[in-house]
TIDOMAR-779815 format. One record per residue (C-alpha): residue number from 1; x, y, z. Coordinates in Angstrom, 1 decimal. Each point is the difference from the previous one (the first is absolute). Layout:
<recs>
+-----+--------+--------+--------+
! pos !     px !     py !     pz !
+-----+--------+--------+--------+
! NUM !      X !      Y !      Z !
...
+-----+--------+--------+--------+
</recs>
This chain:
<recs>
+-----+--------+--------+--------+
! pos !     px !     py !     pz !
+-----+--------+--------+--------+
!   1 !    0.0 !    0.0 !   -0.1 !
!   2 !    2.9 !    2.4 !    0.9 !
!   3 !    1.5 !   -0.7 !   -3.3 !
!   4 !   -3.3 !    0.7 !   -1.9 !
!   5 !   -0.6 !    3.4 !    1.9 !
!   6 !    3.6 !    0.9 !   -0.8 !
!   7 !   -0.8 !   -0.8 !   -3.8 !
!   8 !   -3.0 !    2.4 !    0.3 !
!   9 !    2.2 !    2.8 !    1.4 !
!  10 !    2.4 !   -0.5 !   -2.9 !
!  11 !   -2.3 !   -0.6 !   -2.7 !
!  12 !   -3.7 !    0.5 !    1.0 !
!  13 !    0.0 !    3.3 !    1.8 !
!  14 !   -3.8 !    0.4 !   -0.5 !
!  15 !   -0.4 !   -3.2 !    1.9 !
!  16 !    2.2 !    1.0 !    2.7 !
!  17 !   -1.4 !    3.3 !    0.3 !
!  18 !   -3.5 !   -1.3 !    0.3 !
!  19 !    0.9 !   -2.6 !    2.8 !
!  20 !    1.8 !    2.8 !    1.8 !
!  21 !   -3.0 !    2.3 !   -0.2 !
!  22 !   -2.7 !   -2.4 !    1.1 !
!  23 !    2.0 !   -1.0 !    2.9 !
!  24 !    0.1 !    3.7 !    1.2 !
!  25 !   -3.8 !    0.3 !   -0.6 !
!  26 !   -0.6 !   -3.1 !    2.1 !
!  27 !   -1.5 !   -2.0 !   -2.9 !
!  28 !    0.5 !   -3.9 !   -0.2 !
!  29 !   -2.6 !   -0.9 !   -2.7 !
!  30 !   -1.2 !    1.6 !   -3.3 !
!  31 !   -3.7 !   -0.2 !   -0.4 !
!  32 !   -1.7 !    0.1 !   -3.4 !
!  33 !   -2.5 !    2.7 !   -1.0 !
!  34 !   -2.9 !   -1.5 !   -2.2 !
!  35 !   -2.0 !    2.3 !   -2.2 !
!  36 !   -0.3 !   -0.6 !   -3.9 !
!  37 !    3.4 !   -1.7 !    0.3 !
!  38 !    2.3 !   -1.5 !    2.7 !
!  39 !    2.8 !    2.4 !    1.1 !
!  40 !    2.5 !    0.5 !    2.5 !
!  41 !    0.2 !    3.7 !    0.5 !
!  42 !    3.1 !   -0.3 !    2.5 !
!  43 !    2.2 !   -1.9 !   -2.3 !
!  44 !   -1.2 !    2.0 !   -3.2 !
!  45 !    1.5 !    3.1 !    1.8 !
!  46 !    3.5 !   -1.8 !   -0.2 !
!  47 !   -0.2 !   -2.2 !   -3.0 !
!  48 !   -2.5 !    1.6 !   -2.3 !
!  49 !   -1.3 !   -2.3 !   -2.9 !
!  50 !    2.3 !   -2.7 !    1.2 !
!  51 !   -1.8 !   -1.1 !    3.3 !
!  52 !   -0.9 !   -3.6 !   -1.3 !
!  53 !    3.6 !   -0.6 !   -1.1 !
!  54 !    1.4 !    1.3 !    3.5 !
!  55 !   -2.4 !   -2.0 !    1.9 !
!  56 !    1.1 !   -3.2 !   -1.9 !
!  57 !    3.6 !    0.8 !    0.9 !
!  58 !   -0.7 !    0.8 !    3.8 !
!  59 !   -1.9 !   -3.5 !    0.1 !
!  60 !    2.8 !   -1.9 !   -1.5 !
!  61 !    2.6 !    1.7 !    2.0 !
!  62 !   -2.0 !   -0.9 !    3.1 !
!  63 !   -0.5 !    3.9 !    1.0 !
!  64 !   -3.7 !   -0.4 !    0.2 !
!  65 !   -2.7 !   -2.7 !    0.3 !
!  66 !   -3.3 !    0.3 !   -1.9 !
!  67 !   -3.5 !   -0.6 !    1.8 !
!  68 !   -3.4 !   -0.3 !   -1.6 !
!  69 !   -2.2 !    2.6 !    1.3 !
!  70 !   -2.7 !    0.2 !   -2.7 !
!  71 !   -1.2 !   -1.2 !   -3.6 !
!  72 !   -1.1 !    1.9 !   -3.1 !
!  73 !   -1.8 !   -1.0 !   -2.9 !
!  74 !    1.3 !    0.8 !   -3.5 !
!  75 !   -1.2 !   -0.5 !   -3.6 !
!  76 !    1.6 !   -3.0 !   -1.3 !
!  77 !    0.8 !    1.8 !   -3.4 !
!  78 !    1.3 !    3.4 !    0.9 !
!  79 !    0.7 !   -0.4 !    3.7 !
!  80 !   -2.1 !    3.1 !    0.9 !
!  81 !   -1.5 !    0.4 !    3.5 !
!  82 !   -2.6 !    2.2 !   -1.5 !
!  83 !   -2.8 !   -2.6 !    0.2 !
!  84 !   -3.7 !   -0.1 !    0.4 !
!  85 !   -2.0 !   -2.8 !    1.4 !
!  86 !   -3.5 !   -1.2 !   -1.1 !
!  87 !   -2.5 !   -2.4 !    1.6 !
!  88 !   -1.7 !   -2.2 !   -2.5 !
!  89 !   -3.1 !   -2.2 !    0.1 !
!  90 !    1.2 !   -3.7 !    0.0 !
!  91 !   -3.1 !   -1.0 !   -2.0 !
!  92 !    0.0 !    2.8 !   -2.9 !
!  93 !    3.2 !    1.6 !    0.6 !
!  94 !   -1.7 !    3.4 !    0.2 !
!  95 !    1.7 !    2.7 !    2.1 !
!  96 !   -3.2 !    1.5 !    0.8 !
!  97 !   -0.2 !   -1.5 !    3.7 !
!  98 !   -0.5 !    1.5 !    3.2 !
!  99 !    0.5 !   -1.1 !    3.7 !
! 100 !   -3.5 !   -0.2 !    1.5 !
! 101 !   -1.4 !   -0.7 !    3.5 !
! 102 !   -2.0 !   -3.2 !    0.6 !
! 103 !   -3.3 !    0.8 !    1.6 !
! 104 !   -2.4 !   -2.1 !    2.1 !
! 105 !   -3.7 !    1.3 !    0.4 !
! 106 !   -1.1 !   -1.7 !    3.2 !
! 107 !   -3.3 !    0.6 !   -0.5 !
! 108 !   -0.4 !   -2.4 !   -2.8 !
! 109 !    3.5 !   -1.8 !    0.0 !
! 110 !    0.9 !    1.4 !   -3.5 !
! 111 !    3.7 !    0.2 !   -0.6 !
! 112 !    1.7 !    1.9 !   -2.8 !
! 113 !    2.3 !    2.6 !   -1.3 !
! 114 !   -0.5 !    3.7 !    0.9 !
! 115 !   -0.4 !    0.3 !   -3.9 !
! 116 !   -3.1 !   -2.1 !    0.2 !
! 117 !   -2.0 !    2.2 !    2.4 !
! 118 !   -2.0 !    2.7 !   -1.7 !
! 119 !    0.7 !    3.4 !    1.0 !
! 120 !   -2.8 !    2.7 !    0.2 !
! 121 !    1.7 !    3.2 !    1.1 !
! 122 !    2.0 !   -1.0 !    3.2 !
! 123 !   -1.9 !   -3.1 !    0.8 !
! 124 !    0.7 !   -3.6 !   -1.0 !
! 125 !   -2.8 !   -2.4 !   -1.0 !
! 126 !    0.2 !   -3.8 !    0.3 !
! 127 !   -0.3 !   -1.4 !   -3.5 !
! 128 !   -1.8 !   -3.2 !    1.7 !
! 129 !   -2.8 !    1.4 !    2.2 !
! 130 !    0.1 !    3.8 !   -1.0 !
! 131 !    0.3 !    1.2 !    3.4 !
! 132 !    2.3 !    3.1 !    0.9 !
! 133 !    3.1 !   -0.9 !    2.0 !
! 134 !    0.0 !    2.3 !    3.1 !
! 135 !    2.5 !   -0.5 !    2.6 !
! 136 !    3.5 !   -1.6 !   -0.3 !
! 137 !    0.4 !   -2.9 !    2.5 !
! 138 !   -3.9 !   -0.2 !    0.6 !
! 139 !   -1.8 !   -0.9 !   -3.3 !
! 140 !    3.2 !   -0.4 !   -2.2 !
! 141 !    3.6 !   -0.5 !    0.3 !
! 142 !    3.2 !   -0.2 !   -1.8 !
! 143 !    1.5 !   -3.6 !    0.0 !
! 144 !    2.9 !    0.5 !   -2.2 !
! 145 !    1.3 !    1.1 !   -3.4 !
! 146 !    0.6 !   -1.3 !   -3.4 !
! 147 !    0.7 !    1.1 !   -3.7 !
! 148 !   -2.8 !    0.6 !   -2.6 !
! 149 !    0.3 !    0.0 !   -3.7 !
! 150 !   -2.1 !    3.0 !   -1.6 !
! 151 !    0.0 !   -1.6 !   -3.4 !
! 152 !   -0.9 !   -3.6 !    0.9 !
! 153 !   -1.2 !    0.1 !    3.2 !
! 154 !    2.4 !   -2.7 !    1.3 !
! 155 !    0.9 !    0.2 !    3.9 !
! 156 !    3.4 !   -1.0 !    1.1 !
! 157 !    2.3 !    0.3 !    3.1 !
! 158 !    3.5 !    0.6 !   -1.8 !
! 159 !    0.4 !    1.9 !   -3.3 !
! 160 !    2.3 !   -1.2 !   -2.9 !
! 161 !    2.9 !    2.6 !    0.2 !
! 162 !    1.6 !    1.6 !   -3.2 !
! 163 !    2.6 !    2.7 !   -0.1 !
! 164 !    0.5 !    2.6 !   -2.6 !
! 165 !    3.4 !    1.6 !   -0.8 !
! 166 !   -1.0 !    3.9 !   -0.3 !
! 167 !    2.9 !    1.0 !   -2.4 !
! 168 !   -0.6 !   -2.7 !   -2.6 !
! 169 !   -3.6 !   -1.3 !    0.9 !
! 170 !    1.4 !   -3.5 !    0.4 !
! 171 !   -2.5 !   -2.5 !    1.7 !
! 172 !    1.4 !   -2.7 !    2.2 !
! 173 !   -0.9 !   -2.5 !    2.6 !
! 174 !    1.6 !   -0.2 !    3.7 !
! 175 !    1.5 !   -3.3 !   -1.1 !
! 176 !    2.0 !    1.8 !   -3.1 !
! 177 !    0.9 !    3.2 !    2.1 !
! 178 !    3.5 !    0.8 !    1.4 !
! 179 !   -0.5 !    0.0 !    3.8 !
! 180 !    3.6 !    1.1 !    1.0 !
! 181 !    1.4 !    0.3 !    3.4 !
! 182 !    1.2 !    3.5 !    1.6 !
! 183 !    2.9 !    0.0 !    2.3 !
! 184 !    1.5 !    1.9 !    2.9 !
! 185 !    3.8 !    0.0 !    0.1 !
! 186 !    1.5 !   -0.5 !    3.5 !
! 187 !    3.6 !    1.0 !    0.5 !
! 188 !    2.1 !   -2.9 !    1.6 !
! 189 !    0.9 !    0.7 !    3.6 !
! 190 !    3.6 !   -0.8 !   -0.7 !
! 191 !    0.1 !    2.7 !   -2.6 !
! 192 !   -1.6 !    2.6 !    2.4 !
! 193 !    2.5 !   -1.0 !    2.7 !
! 194 !    2.9 !    0.7 !   -2.4 !
! 195 !   -1.4 !    3.2 !   -1.0 !
! 196 !   -0.6 !    1.0 !    3.7 !
! 197 !    3.5 !   -0.6 !    0.6 !
! 198 !    1.1 !    2.3 !   -2.6 !
! 199 !    1.4 !   -2.5 !   -2.3 !
! 200 !   -1.2 !    1.7 !   -3.3 !
! 201 !    1.8 !    3.3 !    1.3 !
! 202 !    3.1 !   -1.9 !    0.9 !
! 203 !    0.0 !   -1.8 !   -3.4 !
! 204 !   -0.3 !    3.4 !   -1.8 !
! 205 !    2.9 !    1.3 !    1.8 !
! 206 !    1.9 !   -3.2 !   -0.6 !
! 207 !   -0.5 !    0.2 !   -3.7 !
! 208 !    1.1 !    3.5 !   -0.1 !
! 209 !    3.2 !   -0.8 !    1.7 !
! 210 !    0.6 !   -3.0 !   -2.4 !
! 211 !   -0.5 !    2.4 !   -3.0 !
! 212 !    2.7 !    2.3 !    1.6 !
! 213 !    2.6 !   -3.0 !    0.1 !
! 214 !   -0.7 !   -1.1 !    3.8 !
! 215 !    0.0 !   -3.6 !    1.0 !
! 216 !   -3.0 !   -0.1 !    2.1 !
! 217 !   -0.9 !   -2.4 !    2.9 !
! 218 !   -3.6 !    0.0 !    1.2 !
! 219 !   -0.5 !   -0.9 !    3.8 !
! 220 !    2.9 !   -0.8 !    1.9 !
! 221 !    2.5 !    0.9 !    2.9 !
! 222 !    3.1 !    2.0 !   -0.3 !
! 223 !    2.7 !   -0.2 !    2.8 !
! 224 !    1.0 !    3.9 !    0.7 !
! 225 !    3.4 !    1.3 !    0.7 !
! 226 !   -0.7 !   -0.1 !    3.8 !
! 227 !   -0.9 !   -3.7 !   -0.7 !
! 228 !   -3.7 !    0.3 !    0.6 !
! 229 !   -2.3 !   -1.6 !   -2.3 !
! 230 !   -2.1 !    2.1 !   -1.9 !
! 231 !   -3.2 !   -1.2 !   -1.8 !
! 232 !   -0.8 !    1.5 !   -3.3 !
! 233 !   -2.9 !    0.1 !   -2.6 !
! 234 !    2.1 !    1.0 !   -3.0 !
! 235 !    3.9 !   -0.1 !   -0.4 !
! 236 !    1.8 !    1.4 !   -3.0 !
! 237 !    3.6 !   -0.5 !   -0.7 !
! 238 !    2.0 !    1.8 !   -2.6 !
! 239 !    3.8 !   -0.3 !    0.2 !
! 240 !    0.7 !    2.0 !    3.3 !
! 241 !   -3.4 !    1.5 !    0.2 !
! 242 !   -2.7 !   -1.7 !    2.4 !
! 243 !   -3.6 !    1.1 !   -0.1 !
+-----+--------+--------+--------+
</recs>
């Protein structure tokens, strides 16, 4: 892990800066933002249009771990999330269906959808006995709900589901759709520990010294002129110069 972070400091300063900044902000995970697309604003700030490529790199290098936090529906043809859903009648495939209440008229025992009761002004009339429904819970009650098709009259509990891709008007079923996982990315504890200990800063200094021709040692003990051991984070030696 140390070698990988050192490589970032040398060759991927954008990743090194990102890791340093999120540590300073107290952030340990990156959450998705879902609208008409899945984005990661915190990552886009550092990596622009290369977020997906950088995430692949960070996962392969063991810097972050991915966890599923949601799923999104996409068109199987164009991949858009701009999708409209329609409920269809299982019998005639019409989209002209509605969720309705099931009403029981306690006075005569008739059970039917709310659509089957005649409506005169604000009153409902039982289609069997012709009496007016008066008080909910006394002479009539709602016993559930169902779907009813306005075109063929068929009643059903579950509609057939169809999706429409709005940009291209492509119609597809749930079985052919893309139902993709959406991830959050958690930074590994080992990485956060190294960053908290100043490793990225130390690695940056070490690379600068190496570029200046110093032989650099990371983390060690140097015996002073008095014979006392001194622990150091970075030691650079060049001829008679020690920094």
